N, C-alpha and C positions, 0 to 999 in steps of 0.2 A: 404462519403466526396468525393469531386472531386480532380482532380490534381491541385496542386497549381500552380498560375501564377505569383505571385512575386517573388522576389530574395529571400527575408526572408522566404517566405512560401516554396520555394524549398529546402532551406538549412535546415530549420526544418524538412520537410519530409525525408530528407537523415539523419538526426541525430536521429529521431524518429523510424526509420527503426531497429536500435538496440535496443535488448531487454535484461532483465536480463539473459536469457537463451541463446541468440544469440549474444555473445560479439564480433565476428568476422564474416564479411560478405564479400563474393566476389562482383565483379561488377554486374554480371548478377542478383544475387539476390537482390542487392539494387536496381536495376532498376525495377525489378518486383514489390518489395514492395512499391516503390514511384510511379511507373506509369509514369515516367518521361522519356524524350526522352534520348537517349544513349549519345548524345552531351552535354545535360544539366547535367546528372549525372558525366560525366567525368570532366566537368568544376567545377561542385561544389565539387567534391571530391577534385580535385587539389587545389582549394582555402581553403577548410578545413584542408588539409594536411600542406598547406603554413603557415596557421595562428594557428597551433598547436592544432586544436581541434580533428583531426583524425590522426591516425598512420597507416602507410601501411607496413604490416609485410607478408613475403612470398606470396605477390600478393593479400592479404586480407586486409580489412580495420577494425579497431577497435577504440573505443573512447579512447582519450587520457587521461593523469592525469591531464591535464588543465580542462577538463570538471568535472572531480571529484573535483577539488579545487574549481570551480565556483559553484557547486552543493553544497558544504559545506558551502558556504558564504550565502546560501539562508536562509530565516528566519526560515524555517521548519527544518533546518539542525543543524548547530552547537549548537545555543542556546538550542533548544528542547532536542537535544542529551546529551548535558552537564547536563541539569537538570534531565532527565529521566534515564539515565544509572545506577545510584546507585539503584534506586528503581526497574529497571528491574533485575538487578543482584540479589537483595535481592529476588524478586519473583523467580527468578531461583532456588536459594538456598532453598526456601520453597518448591518447587514442583518438581525440578529436571527434567522438562519438558520444551519444546521449548517455549520461551516467544518472543512475538512480539510487536513492537510499529509502528502503521500505522497512516496515514492521509488520509483524503478524498480529491479527486480530481475528481469532477464530478461524475460519476456513479460508480467510482472504488475506492478501498483502496491501497495507495502505501505503501509498506513496508520499513519504514526508519531505523528499527533496528530488529535484529532477533540473539537469543542466545540460545544455548542448548549444552547439553553434547555430548559425543561420542556415546550415545544411543538414540539420539534424533529421533523422529518420522519423517517418509519420508512424509512431508507435499508439497503441491503445491507452497507454499509461497518461495519467494527468495527476498533477500535483493536488494532493488530498484525495485522489480517487481510489478505487479499489479493483482488484483483480482476483479471481481464484487462484488458490496457491498452485494447483496442479497445471496451470496453463502457462506459467512463466518461469524463467531461471531463477529469479529472485524469490519467487514464491515456493518452488521445488526445493530449494535449499533450506529455507525456512521450515518446510514441512519435513524434510529429511531429518532435521534436529528436533522436532515436536516430541512432547511425551508419546509413548507407544499408543496409549488410549486415544489420543487425538488423532493420530495416523489411522488406526483401525477405523474409527467412527468416520473419517472422511472417505476412506476407501470403501467402506460398506455402502455408502450413498451413491446415487448415480452421479458421474462426473459431467459436467456441462462441456459442451464442444463449443470453444470459442473460434476455432478456425480448422480447417480440413485436416490439419496435422495435430490437433491437441491429442494428448494421450487420455483416452477415456476407458481404457482396459486397465483394470486395478492390478491384476498381477504383473503386468509390464510395468506399470508405475512404481509398484513396491520394488521391483528389481532395480529400477533406475534410482530409486531413493537410496538403497543399499550402495550403489555405485558411488553416489553423490558423497556419501559419509567416508568411502574410502578414499576418493580423490580430492575431497575438500573444496570441490566447485561443482556448479550445476550448468547445464547448458540448455538452451531452447533453440529449436529450429522451426520457425514458422507455426509455432504452436498457439501463440496468442493472437497473432495476425499474420496473414501471408506476406512474405517479402523481408521479415525481420528475423535477426538471429541474436542471441544474447548470452553472456556468461556472467555468473553471479558467485559470491562468496559470503558466507555467514560472518557476523561480528558477534564473538562470544562476549559476554559480560559477567563480571564476578558474581558468583553465587545465585545466577538466574539461569533459566532454560534460554537457549538461544532465539531471540525473538527480532533481530536486526540483521539485515543483509544490504549488501551492494552489488550493483550489477553496471554493465556497460552493453549497451544495444546498437545494433547498426544494421543497415541493409545487406541482404544476402550477397549482393553483387560485388560489394566491396569489403565487407567485414569478416574477418576470419576469428571467430571468438577464441579458438583454441591458443591462438598466437597471443592473447591478452589475458590469459588464466593468470599468469604470474602476477600481472600488474593489479589485477582485482583482488588477488589473495594478499598482496602487499598493502593495498589500501585498506582492506579489511583488517588485517593484523594491525595496522598503524592506529586505526579508531579504537579497536579492542585495548591496545596498550595505553592509549590515553584515558580512556574510560575507567581502567584498572587504576591508573595512577591516581585520577580524582577520588576514586573509592578509597584508596589507601590513605589519601590526605584527609578525607571527612573522618575517617576512623582514628586516625593518629591524634 
């Protein structure tokens, strides 16, 4: 992707420079990540601070509470979380392992909810963070239900290796996607990071491509994902049923 040329493009480049892991950045790092000229970065940062989208603390910049507020107004935010949270809590109580809710954006899964106890597994997922679809169970179930053109495009590109067991061979991944469609769940075995395993199921929504999924992740030494496949399916089905009920009420 080239350096943005429009005002909006430059603004988005600065905002997207922040990640779930890097929540506070200095001027030099922001310029490096955006590729923009110093004067442009300086002007854009000033305007974002003035309008309340960024805060400046100790010479570094971070996203403001206004950005969070705007994000929660998005359709993928408040409505989905209100419906899903009770089912995610039930799933955690059944498994006592880390539970995720994720949505597909392009070739990545974005984690919109994550809950776990004091002994939750050290997973690479972060709330608001992203992972490539092909490297996680939640991502693979979303990819399996993606439009065929999107699947073909992703498999035609190089598949990044996130861990020693990440599936980077396109034919093998395509065969696994077909199996996911047949079984209704996806599994991951140390593909996003060593030492973790996972099971995920998709959450269909009325009149839309499947874009949401639920997963449970645990350490390989104690978590057996196949034993919890039914519980994950049940949570996903419960969320889907509530979303369908809400959609029907809106249309009535």
